[in-house]
N, C-alpha and C positions, 0 to 999 in steps of 0.2 A: 834713639830709645834715650829717656831720661831718668834720673833716679833724682831725687829732692827730700831731704828730711825737713820735715814740718818742726812747728815748735812744739814744744815741751808742755806739760799741764801737771798739775796738781791733783785734778778730778777725773781723768782719764777720758775727757769732752770728745775724743776722737771715736770713741764707742757709742759716744748719744748721736754726734755728727753721720756717721757711717749708718747707724740703724734706723734715722729719720729718713735716708735718703732710700734706704729699702723698703720702708712702709710707703715711701713716695712712688716707687716703681723706678726709681733710677740707679738702682746700686743691688748688687746681691751677694751675700756671703759665698766666697769660695774656699779659703780655707779656713779650719779651726785647728790649733793642735797643741800640746802639751798643756791641757787644760785638766789633766788627772782621770780623764774618762767623761769628764761633764760635757767635752765637747760632740759627744753623741745626742744631745740635747740642750744644742747652745741659745740663747738667749742674754740679750745684755744685762740682765740682772746678774747673771753666771760670769761673763765675762770681766764685768766691773768689780764684783766680789772677789772674784779669783787674783785681779791686778793688785786692788787694795789689801789682798792677804800679803802678798809678796813684799806690797813697800812699806808695811808694818817693820819690816826685819829691818828695814836702814831708814831712820827719819831724818837723817841727814841728807839725803838728796830729796832736796824740795819738789821738784817736777819730775818727777817717775816714768812718766808716758816717754814712750817713742813711736814716733809717727813719720811715716814716709810715703812717698809716691812713687809709681814708674810708670812714666807714659809711654804710648807709640806714637807713633804717626798716624792721625787718622785713623783706620780698622786695620792697620798693615800686622797686628798681632789679635788676635781672639784671647777671652779671658781663660780661657783652658793654658793658652802657651805662657799668657803673662803670670798665672798661679804658679806656673811650674817655675820661670824664670825668677819670680818674687821668691819662691823658697830657696831657690839657689844663692840668691842674693841676701837673702837674710841669715844665712849659713855665714856667709863670708864677710857680713858687718857683726858677728858673735852673738847672734841672737837667736839660733836655731835651735837650742835646747829650753830657749825661755817660750813661754805662753804667748803665740803669737795669733793673730786675725789678718785674714786677706778679702777685701773688699773688691768686686770689681764695677766701676761705674762706667754707666754710657751717656751721660748727661750734658757731655760736651762733643767737642767733634773730633777728640781723641780719645781713644780705649785707655783707662788707665786704671790701675789697682792701688788702693790706700792698705798702708800694713801697719799694723796698732800693737804694741808689744809694750816691754817694762823695762827700764835701764838695771834694774836690781835683779841678781840671780838669788835661786832659792836656799843659798847660804848668806844673804846679805852684803853680798859685794856687788857694788856697784862694776857695771860694765863699760869698758873704757869708751869715752867718747872724743879721744886724740884725733884729730884731723878726721871727725867724723863726714863732713861736708865732702870733704876731697875723696876719700876712702869710698865715698859712695858711687859715684860716677866710675872711679876706676873698675870696683867690684865688677859692676855691670859691663861695662865695655869687655873686662877679663870673660864673663859667661857669654857675651855674644861673639865673641872672637875677633874683637875689634883693636886695632891697634893703630892709634890715634897720630903719629908720628909717621906711617908710613901713608895715612887719610892725606896728612898736612902735605906731603912730599908730591902725592896725584895732584893735588887740587892747586899745588903753585903751578905742576906742569901746566895743567889745563887752564887753570886762569891767567897763565903769563900768554897765551896764545891770544888772550882778548885785547882789542887795540885801545886800552885806557892810556891818556897820556897827563893824567896827573897822579900825584902819590895818593889825596882823597879817593880817586876813582879806583886804583889799585886797594886799596883798603876797603871800600865800600864792595867790591865783587868779595872779598872774603869775608866780612859780616853777612852778606847775603847767603854766603854758604854755610853759614853758623858758626863761624870763628869768633872771637873775641881779636882783634888787633890793637897791640900797644906799640907804639914808636920811641926809644929811648937810647940815648949815647949812640946813635947813629946806626942802631940795628931795630929789628919789626919784629917783634913776637907775635906768633901765630896761636894762641891762646884756646884751648877746649879742655873739659873737664879738670877745669882750675889749675893745669898743668900748661907751661911752656911746650908746645910739642913740634917747633919748627921755631928757628931763630934766621932771619935774613938780614944783611948790611942794607941799608939804605944806596949806596952805593949801586948795589945789582940791581935795585929797583930803579933806579935812575937811569941805568943802561938799558932796561928794556922802554923807559919812557921815552927817553932819546932816539933810541930804533924807531918805536912806534910814531914819534912825530915824524923823521924823517922819510917812513914810510907814505905817512898821510899827506906830507909835504910834497912827495914825489907823484902821488896821486892828485892833485890840487894841478901840479906843473902841466902833468899830460893831458888833463882837460880842456886846459888853457892854451894849448897848442896846436 
């Protein structure tokens, strides 16, 4: 599951985007909260008016819209599950008391939700966006109970059993498993969620490569005798 922060905006165009999807039958409004009771009769006009009222309390924030998505692999989570996850996630990101809306989208191969809120609180204070993109996936992993460092260890053990014979093949195995791989200064960093989850020395990987080559060479020799 992936959380992604999308572009900010001065005009709250994310409301327009989601409502148009709704009109086409490609999305549905799942959650509307903290609109002072107006969420009982939700509409595009209500949402945008409420967001703009908040925005007027701090005109120094040029792009007050907060817009994010959370997507699951194919249909592994339904929209009720994604809405609950989205509400927990927005709380962790510091927007739980803000007016916010969550739309479910079914127009791609992966179920996903769009979350729209505002970066200014009711007192005119800007909500911190420090390391926001990094925090977004970390918060989602905490909700899901995922420990990426443990997953990196498991994948290393699993992928080390493959018969790769070059460093490029080793990196490709991890990339296909959803990791980012960066080699630098004699180490290989296995990255996900914007953080290095596992560091492996190139010497260690080369040991596995040499072992695999020796095994393959032995197999060839046995076939020719």
